C-alpha positions as CSV (number, residue, x, y, z in Angstrom):
1,M,14.5,20.2,-2.1
2,T,11.7,18.1,-1.0
3,H,8.3,19.2,-2.3
4,P,5.7,20.3,0.2
5,G,3.0,17.7,0.9
6,K,4.8,15.2,-1.1
7,E,4.7,12.7,1.9
8,V,1.0,13.0,2.3
9,L,0.3,12.8,-1.3
10,F,2.0,9.5,-1.8
11,V,-0.1,8.2,1.2
12,G,-3.2,9.1,-0.6
13,I,-2.2,8.0,-4.0
14,N,-0.7,4.6,-2.9
15,N,-4.2,3.8,-1.3
16,L,-6.2,5.2,-4.2
17,P,-9.2,3.1,-3.9
18,D,-9.3,2.9,-0.1
19,A,-11.8,4.8,1.9
20,P,-12.3,3.7,5.5
21,W,-16.0,4.1,5.6
22,I,-16.4,2.1,2.4
23,S,-14.1,-0.5,3.6
24,G,-15.9,-1.0,6.9
25,W,-19.3,-0.9,5.3
26,C,-18.2,-3.7,2.9
27,E,-16.6,-5.8,5.7
28,A,-19.9,-5.6,7.5
29,A,-21.7,-6.5,4.5
30,G,-19.6,-9.7,4.2
31,T,-20.2,-10.6,7.8
32,Q,-23.9,-10.2,7.3
33,R,-23.9,-12.2,4.1
34,E,-22.3,-15.2,5.8
35,E,-24.5,-15.0,8.6
36,R,-27.6,-14.9,6.3
37,K,-26.3,-17.9,4.4
38,A,-25.5,-19.9,7.4
39,K,-29.3,-19.2,8.6
40,G,-30.6,-19.8,5.1
41,G,-32.1,-16.4,4.9
42,R,-32.4,-14.1,2.1
43,I,-29.8,-11.6,1.0
44,S,-31.1,-7.9,1.3
45,P,-30.5,-5.6,-1.8
46,L,-28.3,-3.3,0.5
47,T,-26.1,-6.4,1.2
48,R,-25.9,-7.0,-2.6
49,L,-24.9,-3.3,-3.2
50,Q,-22.3,-3.7,-0.6
51,D,-20.9,-6.6,-2.4
52,I,-20.8,-5.0,-5.7
53,M,-18.8,-1.9,-4.0
54,Q,-16.4,-4.4,-2.5
55,K,-15.7,-6.0,-5.9
56,A,-15.3,-2.4,-7.3
57,I,-12.9,-1.6,-4.7
58,K,-10.8,-4.7,-5.5
59,L,-10.9,-3.9,-9.1
60,L,-9.7,-0.3,-8.7
61,T,-6.9,-1.4,-6.6
62,K,-5.8,-4.0,-9.4
63,A,-6.2,-1.2,-12.0
64,N,-4.2,1.0,-9.8
65,H,-1.3,-1.4,-9.6
66,I,-1.5,-2.0,-13.5
67,F,-1.4,1.7,-14.1
68,D,1.5,2.2,-12.0
69,R,3.4,-0.6,-13.8
70,S,2.5,1.1,-17.0
71,L,4.1,4.3,-16.0
72,S,7.2,2.5,-15.0
73,A,7.4,0.7,-18.4
74,T,7.0,4.2,-20.2
75,A,9.7,5.7,-18.0
76,I,11.9,2.7,-19.0
77,M,11.1,3.3,-22.8
78,A,11.8,7.1,-22.3
79,G,15.3,6.1,-20.8
80,V,16.1,3.9,-23.7
81,L,15.3,6.7,-26.0
82,I,17.5,9.0,-24.3
83,I,20.5,6.5,-24.5
84,F,19.6,6.3,-28.2
85,L,19.5,10.0,-28.3
86,M,23.0,10.3,-26.8
87,M,24.4,7.6,-29.0
88,G,22.8,9.0,-32.2
89,T,24.0,12.3,-31.5
90,L,27.8,11.0,-30.9
91,A,27.2,9.1,-34.2
92,E,26.2,12.0,-36.2
93,V,28.9,14.3,-35.0
94,I,31.6,11.6,-35.6
95,S,30.4,10.8,-39.1
96,R,29.9,14.6,-40.0
97,Y,33.0,16.1,-38.8
98,F,35.5,13.0,-39.0
99,F,34.3,11.4,-42.0
100,N,32.5,14.2,-43.9
101,S,29.6,11.8,-44.3
102,P,26.5,12.7,-42.4
103,I,23.9,10.1,-41.6
104,P,20.9,11.6,-43.7
105,W,18.0,10.6,-41.4
106,M,19.5,10.9,-38.0
107,L,18.9,14.4,-37.0
108,E,15.1,14.1,-37.9
109,V,14.9,10.8,-35.9
110,L,16.6,12.6,-33.0
111,A,14.3,15.5,-33.1
112,Y,11.2,13.3,-33.1
113,S,12.6,11.1,-30.2
114,L,12.5,14.2,-28.1
115,V,8.6,14.3,-28.6
116,W,8.5,10.6,-27.6
117,I,10.8,11.1,-24.7
118,T,8.7,13.9,-23.3
119,F,5.3,12.3,-23.4
120,L,6.6,8.9,-22.4
121,G,8.0,10.3,-19.1
122,V,5.5,13.1,-18.3
123,A,3.0,11.1,-16.3
124,W,5.8,9.1,-14.5
125,L,7.5,12.3,-13.5
126,L,4.1,13.8,-12.1
127,K,3.8,10.6,-10.1
128,R,7.2,11.3,-8.5
129,E,6.4,14.9,-8.0
130,G,9.5,15.8,-10.3
131,H,8.0,18.8,-12.1
132,V,8.8,22.3,-11.2
133,N,6.9,23.7,-8.1
134,M,6.8,27.3,-6.7
135,D,8.4,26.1,-3.6
136,V,9.0,29.8,-2.5
137,F,5.3,30.2,-2.1
138,L,4.2,26.9,-1.1
139,V,6.5,26.6,2.0
140,R,4.8,29.8,3.5
141,F,1.5,28.1,3.6
142,K,0.0,25.7,6.3
143,P,0.0,21.9,5.4
144,R,-3.8,22.1,4.9
145,T,-3.5,25.2,2.7
146,R,-0.8,23.7,0.6
147,C,-3.2,20.7,-0.1
148,L,-5.9,23.0,-1.1
149,V,-3.7,24.8,-3.6
150,N,-2.4,21.4,-5.0
151,I,-5.9,20.2,-5.3
152,I,-6.9,23.3,-7.3
153,T,-3.8,23.0,-9.7
154,S,-4.4,19.2,-10.1
155,A,-8.1,19.8,-11.1
156,L,-6.9,22.3,-13.6
157,G,-4.5,19.7,-14.9
158,V,-7.2,17.3,-15.4
159,L,-9.2,19.7,-17.3
160,V,-6.1,20.8,-19.6
161,C,-5.1,17.2,-20.2
162,A,-8.7,16.3,-21.2
163,V,-8.8,19.0,-23.7
164,L,-5.4,18.0,-25.0
165,V,-6.3,14.4,-25.3
166,W,-9.3,15.2,-27.3
167,S,-7.6,17.7,-29.7
168,T,-4.7,15.7,-30.3
169,A,-6.7,12.5,-30.9
170,E,-8.7,14.5,-33.4
171,N,-5.4,15.5,-35.0
172,L,-4.1,12.1,-35.2
173,R,-7.2,10.9,-36.8
174,F,-6.9,13.5,-39.5
175,Y,-3.3,12.6,-40.3
176,I,-4.1,8.8,-40.6
177,E,-6.9,9.6,-42.8
178,V,-5.0,11.9,-45.2
179,G,-1.7,10.1,-44.9
180,H,0.0,13.2,-43.8
181,L,3.8,13.6,-44.3
182,Q,6.3,15.7,-42.6
183,Q,7.5,18.4,-44.9
184,T,11.2,17.7,-44.4
185,E,13.8,16.0,-46.5
186,R,12.9,12.5,-45.6
187,Y,9.1,13.0,-45.6
188,F,8.4,11.0,-42.7
189,P,4.7,10.1,-42.0
190,T,3.2,12.3,-39.4
191,A,1.0,9.7,-37.7
192,P,3.8,7.5,-36.1
193,I,5.4,10.6,-34.8
194,F,2.3,12.2,-33.4
195,V,0.6,9.0,-31.8
196,I,2.5,9.3,-28.6
197,I,1.0,12.8,-27.8
198,P,-2.7,11.8,-27.1
199,I,-1.4,8.4,-25.3
200,G,0.9,10.5,-23.1
201,S,-1.6,13.1,-22.6
202,F,-4.2,10.3,-21.4
203,L,-1.8,8.9,-19.0
204,L,-1.2,12.3,-17.7
205,F,-4.9,12.8,-17.5
206,I,-5.2,9.8,-15.2
207,Q,-2.4,10.7,-13.0
208,F,-3.7,14.1,-12.5
209,L,-6.9,12.6,-11.3
210,R,-4.9,10.3,-8.9
211,R,-3.0,13.3,-7.6
212,T,-6.3,15.2,-7.0
213,Y,-7.6,12.3,-5.1
214,G,-4.4,11.9,-3.1
215,Y,-4.4,15.6,-2.1
216,V,-8.1,15.6,-1.3
217,A,-7.6,12.6,1.1
218,S,-4.6,14.4,2.6
219,W,-6.6,17.6,3.1
220,R,-9.4,15.8,4.8
221,G,-7.0,14.0,7.0
222,L,-5.1,17.3,8.0
223,P,-6.3,19.5,11.0
224,D,-7.5,23.0,10.0
225,Q,-6.0,26.0,11.6
226,E,-8.5,26.4,14.3
227,Q,-8.1,22.7,15.5
228,E,-4.2,23.3,15.5
229,T,-4.7,26.5,17.6
230,Q,-6.9,24.6,20.1
231,A,-4.5,21.8,20.4
232,K,-1.5,24.2,20.9
233,T,-3.7,26.0,23.6
234,R,-4.3,22.7,25.4
235,V,-0.7,21.8,25.4
């Protein structure tokens, strides 16, 4: 089932740094700057501010592309770990039940790999709108109302992820300082297992920010109910 508002979301996110009024303002600044240079005049502070904003937009666009590539890379890593999980499980079953010689460390490593798979792929999955949605309720709303609901949920996601990044980073620092070990048969160190949680939470935090921006841009671009009624009346 397609997710309501998914199409307009991708329009907003794929053009994350773009805002028409800012782009037009910056283009006008470039024209004014060139004209002043040609006349040998002085560049005004407003034109300099417009230049700075134009550079910031280019930087945001580049950062946006880099972040997208990073999410793709983490998704590939999660896929590789899933293959390892399947092969490891098969190897453990064969060695345990056919040769009566289980691999001592395999079960623990497989369990820890589930943590890595989760936090490597969670932000990428959010970008693809692959998480579970309450479609039974969302489909009953107008497009503009759906966007508003998704704005609220995305903003809440930003807050939750911010707390999660801070708390897990503090725990990770503690594990590194004390050299904490897992209380299991193999006594694996906790920090290498735990490190992916704050990293994945941070990627999810950024993606929730982008998602919020995408829905805000879509919400502003959709007509409200009164405008829709007037349009239908004219037709």
